[in-house]
C-alpha positions in Angstrom: -57.7 -71.9 -13.0 -55.1 -69.8 -14.0 -54.8 -66.6 -11.8 -55.8 -63.2 -12.9 -54.6 -60.0 -11.4 -57.2 -58.9 -8.9 -58.9 -55.4 -8.9 -57.9 -54.9 -5.8 -54.6 -54.4 -5.6 -52.4 -51.4 -4.5 -49.2 -50.6 -5.7 -46.8 -48.2 -2.9 -43.9 -49.0 -5.1 -41.1 -46.4 -4.1 -42.4 -44.8 -0.8 -38.7 -45.4 0.5 -35.5 -44.5 -0.8 -34.1 -47.5 0.8 -36.9 -50.0 0.8 -39.0 -50.9 -1.6 -42.7 -52.3 -0.3 -45.3 -54.1 -2.1 -48.9 -54.8 -0.8 -51.1 -57.0 -3.0 -54.4 -59.3 -2.8 -53.5 -62.9 -4.0 -57.0 -64.6 -5.1 -58.8 -64.9 -8.4 -61.5 -63.2 -10.2 -64.3 -64.8 -12.0 -65.1 -63.0 -15.7 -61.5 -61.4 -15.9 -59.0 -62.4 -18.4 -56.2 -65.0 -16.9 -54.0 -63.4 -19.8 -52.1 -60.6 -17.9 -51.7 -57.2 -20.2 -49.1 -56.8 -22.4 -47.6 -54.1 -20.5 -46.8 -56.3 -17.9 -44.9 -59.3 -19.9 -41.7 -59.1 -17.5 -38.0 -58.4 -18.5 -37.2 -60.2 -15.4 -36.0 -63.8 -14.7 -37.6 -65.6 -11.7 -37.6 -69.5 -10.8 -38.1 -71.4 -8.4 -36.1 -73.5 -5.8 -36.1 -77.4 -6.0 -38.5 -77.6 -3.3 -40.3 -75.1 -4.7 -40.9 -73.5 -1.5 -39.6 -70.5 -2.6 -39.4 -68.1 -5.9 -36.4 -66.9 -6.6 -36.8 -63.4 -8.6 -34.1 -61.8 -10.8 -34.6 -58.2 -10.2 -32.0 -56.3 -13.0 -31.2 -53.8 -10.0 -27.6 -53.4 -11.0 -28.4 -50.4 -12.7 -30.5 -48.7 -9.3 -27.1 -47.9 -8.3 -26.2 -46.0 -11.7 -29.7 -44.4 -11.4 -28.8 -42.5 -8.3 -25.7 -41.2 -9.2 -26.5 -40.0 -12.8 -29.1 -38.1 -11.5 -28.4 -34.0 -11.2 -26.0 -34.8 -14.4 -28.3 -35.6 -17.2 -29.5 -32.1 -18.0 -28.4 -28.6 -16.7 -32.0 -28.9 -14.4 -31.0 -32.1 -12.3 -27.0 -30.3 -12.6 -28.6 -27.4 -10.7 -30.5 -29.3 -8.3 -27.8 -31.6 -7.3 -25.0 -28.5 -6.6 -28.1 -26.3 -4.4 -28.8 -29.7 -2.4 -24.9 -30.2 -1.6 -23.2 -26.5 -1.9 -22.5 -25.1 1.4 -24.2 -22.1 0.7 -26.4 -20.7 2.4 -29.9 -20.1 0.3 -29.9 -22.1 -2.9 -31.4 -25.3 -1.4 -34.5 -23.1 0.0 -34.7 -21.6 -3.3 -35.0 -25.2 -5.2 -36.9 -26.8 -2.7 -38.9 -24.0 -1.6 -43.2 -23.9 -2.9 -44.6 -20.3 -4.8 -44.2 -18.0 -2.3 -41.6 -19.4 -0.3 -39.3 -19.7 -3.7 -39.7 -15.8 -4.2 -38.7 -15.1 -0.4 -35.8 -16.5 -0.4 -35.2 -15.3 -4.0 -35.4 -12.1 -2.8 -33.5 -12.5 0.5 -30.8 -14.5 -1.4 -30.4 -11.5 -3.9 -30.3 -8.7 -1.3 -27.4 -10.7 0.4 -25.7 -11.1 -2.9 -26.0 -7.6 -3.8 -24.8 -6.2 -0.6 -21.7 -8.9 -0.6 -20.6 -7.4 -3.9 -21.0 -3.7 -2.5 -19.0 -4.6 0.1 -16.5 -6.6 -1.6 -16.3 -3.6 -4.0 -15.6 -0.7 -1.2 -13.2 -3.2 0.6 -11.0 -4.1 -2.8 -11.3 0.0 -3.9 -9.7 0.7 -0.2 -7.4 -1.7 -0.7 -6.6 -0.5 -4.1 -6.3 3.4 -3.2 -3.2 2.0 -0.9 -4.0 3.7 2.0 -1.6 4.8 4.8 -0.9 5.9 8.1 1.8 7.4 10.5 2.7 5.5 13.4 4.2 8.3 16.1 6.7 6.4 18.7 8.5 8.8 21.3 11.8 7.7 22.2 14.0 8.5 25.0 18.0 8.4 24.7 18.9 7.5 27.9 22.9 7.9 27.2 21.9 11.0 25.8 21.4 12.9 22.4 24.0 13.6 19.4 24.4 17.1 19.0 23.7 18.6 15.4 26.1 20.7 13.2 25.5 24.3 13.5 26.2 26.4 10.8 27.4 30.2 11.2 27.3 33.4 8.4 27.7 36.6 9.2 24.7 38.6 7.4 28.1 40.9 6.4 30.1 38.6 4.2 33.0 41.1 2.6 35.0 43.0 5.1 36.0 46.2 4.0 39.4 46.2 4.6 39.9 43.1 2.1 38.1 45.5 -0.5 40.5 48.3 -0.1 43.7 46.4 -0.2 42.7 44.7 -3.4 41.2 48.2 -4.8 44.6 49.9 -4.2 45.0 50.1 -7.9 41.9 51.7 -8.4 40.2 48.4 -10.6 37.2 47.2 -8.1 34.8 49.9 -8.5 31.6 49.9 -6.5 29.4 49.1 -9.3 31.4 45.7 -9.9 31.2 45.0 -5.9 27.3 45.6 -6.0 27.3 43.8 -8.8 29.1 40.5 -6.9 26.9 40.7 -3.9 23.8 39.6 -6.3 25.6 36.4 -7.6 23.6 34.5 -5.1 20.1 36.1 -5.2 17.5 34.2 -5.5 15.7 34.1 -9.3 12.6 36.0 -8.5 14.2 38.3 -6.4 16.7 38.8 -9.2 13.5 39.3 -11.6 12.1 41.8 -10.3 14.2 43.8 -8.2 17.2 43.8 -10.4 17.9 47.4 -13.2 19.0 45.7 -16.0 21.5 48.6 -17.0 23.2 48.4 -13.9 23.8 44.9 -13.8 24.9 45.2 -17.7 27.6 47.7 -16.4 28.6 45.8 -13.3 29.0 42.5 -15.6 31.2 44.7 -17.9 33.1 45.7 -15.1 33.5 42.2 -13.5 34.3 41.2 -17.3 37.7 43.6 -17.6 38.7 42.8 -13.8 38.9 39.1 -14.6 40.3 40.0 -17.5 43.2 41.7 -15.6 43.2 38.6 -13.0 43.1 35.4 -14.4 43.2 33.6 -11.0 40.2 36.0 -9.8 37.0 34.0 -9.4 33.8 35.2 -7.3 33.5 32.3 -5.4 37.4 32.8 -4.3 36.6 36.8 -3.3 33.6 35.6 -1.3 35.5 32.8 0.5 38.8 35.6 0.9 36.5 38.7 1.7 35.0 37.0 4.9 36.1 36.8 8.3 37.9 34.6 9.5 37.0 32.2 12.7 39.0 34.3 15.2 37.5 36.6 14.0 33.9 35.6 15.0 34.0 33.1 17.2 34.6 34.9 20.8 33.9 32.4 23.2 32.1 28.7 23.1 31.2 26.5 25.7 30.0 23.1 25.9 27.7 21.9 29.3 29.6 24.2 30.8 33.2 23.5 29.5 35.1 26.4 27.6 36.4 24.9 24.1 38.0 26.6 21.3 35.6 26.5 18.5 37.7 26.6 16.1 39.2 23.7 16.1 36.0 21.8 15.6 34.9 24.3 12.7 35.2 23.8 8.6 34.7 26.6 6.1 31.9 26.5 3.6 30.8 28.4 0.8 26.8 29.8 1.4 24.6 31.8 -0.6 25.2 34.0 2.4 29.3 34.3 1.9 31.5 32.2 3.8 30.1 30.7 6.5 31.4 27.8 9.4 30.1 24.8 10.5 31.2 23.7 13.8 30.9 19.7 14.5 31.2 18.8 18.4 31.5 14.6 17.2 34.7 15.6 15.9 36.2 16.3 19.1 38.7 14.1 20.7 36.6 14.1 23.7 33.8 12.1 23.9 31.8 13.9 26.0 31.5 16.8 23.4 29.4 14.7 21.0 26.0 14.3 23.4 23.9 16.3 25.0 23.7 14.1 28.4 20.5 16.3 30.1 18.2 18.9 29.2 19.0 22.4 29.5 20.3 25.5 28.6 22.7 24.6 31.2 24.4 21.4 29.3 23.9 22.7 25.9 25.9 25.1 23.5 26.4 28.7 24.1 28.7 30.9 21.4 29.8 34.5 21.6 29.8 35.9 18.3 31.6 39.5 16.8 29.5 40.6 13.9 32.5 43.2 13.4 30.4 46.2 11.9 32.7 48.0 11.7 34.2 46.2 8.6 31.0 47.3 6.5 30.5 49.5 3.9 28.5 52.6 5.6 29.1 54.7 2.7 32.3 56.6 3.6 35.7 56.3 1.7 33.9 56.5 -1.1 32.0 53.3 -1.6 28.4 53.1 -1.0 26.9 50.9 1.6 26.3 47.5 0.6 22.6 45.6 0.8 23.8 42.3 1.8 19.9 40.7 0.9 19.3 41.0 4.2 17.6 44.1 6.8 19.6 43.4 10.0 23.1 43.2 11.1 24.2 40.2 13.0 24.7 36.6 12.0 22.6 33.6 10.6 22.6 30.3 11.8 21.4 26.9 11.0 21.3 23.5 12.7 21.4 20.5 10.9 22.2 17.2 10.5 25.4 15.5 9.1 26.3 15.3 5.6 23.2 18.0 4.7 24.0 21.3 3.4 22.3 23.8 5.9 20.8 26.2 4.0 18.8 23.6 1.8 18.4 20.8 5.0 17.1 23.7 7.9 15.1 26.2 9.0 17.2 29.6 9.6 17.5 32.1 12.8 18.8 35.6 13.3 20.1 37.0 16.4 21.5 40.7 16.3 24.1 42.7 18.0 23.6 42.8 21.7 21.6 40.4 22.2 21.1 37.0 23.5 19.5 34.4 21.5 18.1 31.0 22.9 17.4 28.2 20.7 15.4 25.1 22.8 16.1 22.1 20.1 13.8 18.9 19.2 14.5 16.1 16.4 11.9 14.7 14.6 12.7 11.5 13.0 10.4 10.7 9.3 10.6 7.2 8.4 8.6 6.9 5.0 7.3 4.2 2.6 8.9 4.1 -1.2 6.8 4.3 -3.6 6.4 0.5 -4.5 5.1 0.1 -1.0 2.3 2.7 -1.4 4.4 5.5 -0.4 6.2 8.2 -1.9 9.4 8.7 -1.1 12.4 7.8 -3.1 16.2 7.3 -1.8 17.3 8.1 -5.6 18.2 10.5 -7.9 15.2 10.8 -11.1 16.6 9.9 -14.4 18.5 12.7 -16.3 20.4 13.8 -12.7 23.6 12.5 -11.6 25.0 13.0 -8.7 27.6 12.0 -5.9 25.4 13.7 -3.1 23.1 11.8 -0.9 19.9 11.9 -2.1 17.5 14.7 -0.3 14.1 16.7 -1.7 16.7 20.2 -1.3 19.5 18.2 -3.0 17.4 17.1 -5.9 15.1 20.6 -6.6 18.7 22.4 -6.9 20.1 20.0 -9.5 17.0 20.3 -11.5 16.7 23.4 -11.7 20.9 23.8 -12.5 19.9 20.9 -15.0 17.2 23.3 -16.4 19.1 26.6 -16.4 22.1 24.5 -18.4 19.7 22.7 -20.9 18.4 26.2 -21.9 20.9 29.4 -20.6 24.1 26.8 -21.0 24.9 28.1 -17.5 23.4 27.5 -13.9 23.0 30.9 -11.6 25.3 29.8 -8.7 22.5 29.5 -6.4 21.6 25.7 -8.1 25.5 24.7 -8.5 26.1 23.2 -5.2 28.1 21.3 -6.1 30.6 23.3 -7.8 30.9 21.6 -11.6 28.8 23.5 -13.6 29.4 26.6 -15.4 28.3 29.5 -12.9 25.7 32.4 -14.8 26.4 35.9 -13.9 23.2 37.7 -13.0 23.5 39.6 -15.6 23.5 36.3 -17.8 20.6 34.9 -15.9 19.1 38.3 -16.4 19.0 37.9 -20.1 18.1 34.1 -20.5 15.0 34.9 -18.5 14.4 37.6 -20.5 14.7 36.0 -23.9 14.4 33.0 -23.6 12.4 31.5 -20.6 9.8 34.3 -21.0 6.1 33.7 -22.3 3.3 36.0 -22.8 0.4 34.3 -21.1 -3.0 34.3 -23.6 -5.3 35.2 -21.0 -3.8 37.8 -19.1 -1.6 39.1 -21.7 1.4 39.6 -18.8 5.0 37.9 -19.2 5.5 35.0 -17.2 8.9 33.4 -17.1 9.0 29.3 -17.5 9.8 27.7 -14.4 11.5 24.5 -13.7 9.5 21.5 -13.7 10.7 19.5 -10.5 8.1 17.1 -9.8 10.2 14.0 -9.5 12.1 14.8 -6.3 10.2 13.3 -3.7 10.7 13.3 -0.3 13.6 10.9 1.3 12.4 8.6 2.6 14.4 8.7 6.0 15.0 11.8 7.2 16.2 13.9 10.5 15.0 17.4 11.1 15.7 19.4 13.9 13.0 22.4 14.8 13.7 25.0 17.2 12.0 27.2 19.6 13.4 30.3 19.9 13.1 33.5 22.0 15.4 36.5 22.6 17.1 39.1 25.2 18.6 42.1 24.7 21.2 44.5 25.7 23.6 42.5 27.5 23.9 43.2 31.4 26.7 44.6 33.1 28.0 41.5 35.1 28.2 40.0 31.5 30.4 42.8 30.2 32.1 42.3 33.1 32.4 38.7 32.9 33.6 38.7 29.0 36.3 41.4 30.3 37.6 39.0 32.7 38.2 36.8 29.8 40.2 38.8 27.4 40.6 42.6 28.7 41.2 44.3 25.1 37.3 43.5 24.8 35.9 46.7 25.6 32.5 47.9 26.7 31.3 50.0 23.6 32.7 47.1 21.1 30.9 44.5 23.2 27.8 46.4 23.2 27.8 47.0 19.3 29.2 43.8 17.8 28.8 41.4 20.4 26.0 38.7 20.3 25.4 34.9 22.2 23.8 31.8 20.9 22.3 29.1 22.9 21.5 25.9 21.8 20.4 23.1 23.6 18.0 19.9 24.0 14.6 20.9 25.5 14.1 16.9 26.1 16.6 13.6 26.0 13.7 12.3 23.5 12.5 12.6 20.1 9.9 11.4 18.2 9.4 9.0 15.3 6.8 9.2 12.5 6.8 6.0 10.5 4.1 5.8 7.7 3.1 2.1 7.7 0.3 0.7 5.0 -3.2 0.6 6.0 -4.2 -2.6 4.3 -2.5 -5.5 3.9 -3.5 -8.8 1.5 -4.4 -10.3 4.8 -6.6 -8.3 6.1 -8.3 -7.9 2.7 -9.0 -11.4 2.6 -9.9 -11.9 6.5 -12.5 -8.8 5.5 -14.3 -10.8 2.3 -14.2 -13.8 3.7 -16.0 -12.3 6.9 -18.6 -10.7 4.7 -18.7 -14.0 2.6 -19.8 -15.9 6.3 -22.1 -13.4 7.4 -24.4 -12.8 3.5 -24.1 -16.4 2.4 -22.7 -18.4 4.3 -19.8 -19.2 1.9 -16.5 -20.2 2.5 -13.2 -21.2 -0.1 -14.8 -24.3 -0.3 -18.1 -22.9 -1.5 -16.1 -20.9 -4.4 -14.7 -24.3 -5.4 -18.3 -25.8 -6.0 -19.6 -22.9 -7.7 -16.2 -22.6 -10.1 -17.1 -26.5 -10.5 -20.6 -25.6 -11.0 -20.2 -22.9 -14.1 -17.7 -25.3 -15.4 -20.2 -28.0 -15.9 -22.1 -25.6 -17.3 -19.5 -24.1 -19.5 -18.8 -27.8 -21.0 -22.3 -28.8 -21.6 -22.8 -25.7 -23.6 -19.7 -25.5 -25.4 -19.0 -29.4 -26.2 -21.5 -31.4 -28.8 -19.7 -34.9 -27.6 -20.5 -33.8 -23.8 -24.1 -32.9 -25.0 -24.5 -36.1 -26.7 -23.1 -38.3 -23.7 -25.4 -36.1 -21.4 -28.4 -37.1 -24.3 -27.5 -40.6 -24.0 -27.6 -40.7 -20.4 -31.0 -39.4 -20.2 -31.9 -42.1 -22.3 -30.4 -44.8 -20.4 -32.4 -43.3 -17.0 -35.2 -43.7 -18.7 -34.7 -47.0 -20.0 -34.0 -48.2 -16.5 -37.0 -46.6 -14.9 -39.1 -48.2 -17.3 -37.4 -51.5 -16.1 -38.0 -51.0 -12.7 -41.8 -50.1 -13.1 -42.2 -53.0 -15.3 -40.3 -55.8 -12.9 -42.4 -54.5 -9.8 -45.5 -54.5 -12.2 -44.8 -58.7 -13.0 -44.2 -59.3 -9.8 -47.7 -58.1 -8.7 -48.7 -60.0 -11.5 -47.0 -63.1 -10.5 -48.1 -62.8 -6.5 -52.0 -63.0 -7.6 -51.6 -66.3 -10.0 -52.2 -69.8 -8.1 -52.0 -70.6 -4.6 -49.6 -68.4 -2.5 -49.3 -71.3 0.1 -47.8 -73.9 -2.4 -45.2 -70.8 -3.8 -44.4 -69.7 -0.2 -43.7 -73.6 0.7 -45.7 -72.9 4.0 -48.9 -76.1 4.7 -51.6 -76.0 7.0 -54.5 -77.8 8.0 -56.4 -75.7 5.9 -56.2 -74.1 2.6 -55.0 -70.9 1.6 -57.4 -68.3 2.3 -58.2 -66.1 -0.5 -57.3 -62.8 -0.3 -54.9 -62.9 2.4 -52.4 -60.1 2.3 -49.2 -60.6 1.6 -45.8 -58.9 1.9 -43.3 -59.0 -0.5 -39.9 -56.7 0.4 -37.2 -56.3 -1.5 -34.5 -53.5 0.1 -32.8 -52.3 -3.1 -29.9 -50.6 -1.4 -28.9 -54.1 0.3 -28.9 -55.3 -3.4 -27.0 -52.3 -5.0 -24.7 -52.6 -1.8 -24.0 -56.0 -3.0 -23.1 -54.9 -6.5 -20.0 -54.5 -8.2 -19.1 -50.2 -8.9 -20.3 -48.9 -11.8 -17.6 -49.6 -14.0 -17.6 -53.5 -13.6 -21.2 -53.8 -14.1 -22.7 -55.9 -17.1 -25.7 -55.6 -18.5 -25.4 -59.1 -19.5 -24.6 -60.6 -16.0 -27.5 -59.1 -13.8 -26.9 -60.4 -10.0 -29.8 -62.0 -8.1 -30.7 -62.0 -4.8 -33.4 -64.3 -3.4 -37.0 -62.5 -2.4 -39.3 -63.8 0.4 -43.2 -64.1 0.9 -44.4 -63.6 4.2 -48.2 -63.9 4.3 -49.8 -62.0 7.7 
């Protein structure tokens, strides 16, 4: 009798990933067709061994390995599934594998985490792109002493009456001319607001006439020659208690205050004069000055009193670093006759960042300004203003001609240029406003040293002071000293200085660390995750961009369906074969009794073991399928 399929067979195929278990019941059933349905026509080869004790089934499982690998690449859905199941990022796998409310819950969680991550990254990137900087303050102590700064001292009376009387023996030097020259270094706002145009015109004509008769006369030389000499003003100097000659260490300089003297202790041949080795007034510099008020124009002898841009008598002094212009790089301090000034100084160094390192300092003059001077913001401003007036007026006020290489405007020429060229009416207020130079390009220098002074004053010399000074020079009378002498004491209050360093408040390393920390906290991402995401989207892009790729993926889908159908047909055919005939003869087992129908027979095929024995996909040939022995066991 031909065996037929039993209606009681069970198909539990593909229950496990690695092993497929096929359970069926052997035997025959009357009244049923002996011919298997067409759908069970096998596409596999089967044969018995020589003893017919075993049946060898050649199962086409060589493509099962491909089937697993192709799953997830045959469509966008499966590519997404592959990404979600393999990525190191938290969340996508739970979204893809979740059911109903779980999917919605994890979708909300991942979306919120992604939103928070994007917000944090935006904030961190914005802070980094804003180029933040902070100041690092350091307090440094010099155990071997502090270099003493330069001291520039100017008499507030820049012109000696005896000198003017000497050159005016011919009567050519008129009071209007002297008053006119006293405005030579006046600030522009003061000149505009306080100068009388007719008086300026008269003084200008007097000066032009005098210069015509004296070809070698210049205003600069007039101030240098009419000023006091060094021995006239420096009466007594001492440093750290040691008396020395100030004039041997001083140089003459011309400033807006006239002829001044710059004292540089570092030029001394004695090393002990270069530094202050301990704090306090006793280790500092003490200078006794003579104002020589008898040389002022007081209205007698036909010459009116001169206003020298200062409302007091005495001296003005500047404490500044080397290679700087005194009135541009330092605060100014004033001391009057019969007064003692105490200046306790401290130094601050500023180390700023240049523009390419997020700062705003520079060490170079901006375009259009050429100079041999060292760069400083004060020098740059003066040169910028000089350039502005040269372009608009054809000359520059003497106040801004710090290199003495440009044509200087007279006070009258300056006011004329301002009134006729630089005056612009304000449309809103209707008032006349003067165009001012635009010197925004003059940034702060990157490395600067600034001296700060804490001043205190004492008025009226004591009787003991007069006695001490007279012991040094008996020719100094009490009346002259009381009317003209003043003393300044300049000293370090401590042997330390403050350094301010401008540093970047963010770096690329810090930015990446912050972003990486947020990525890990919100989504569990890393650089590997970013690579995975990039590969995933590149596959999606290529799938939508390339028709050849789409055709290839379509052919992969067709092959997958074919493989699935072949496997199912093979399993069904094995069931049909197992349900035919006497299983005992097929299995090659003998017993005293005949095979009992309806015995349960277990047929196991470990497809993973089969696939592991196969060649790689590239070496697979559909026309040369591999084969393994399948065994039956009765239980």
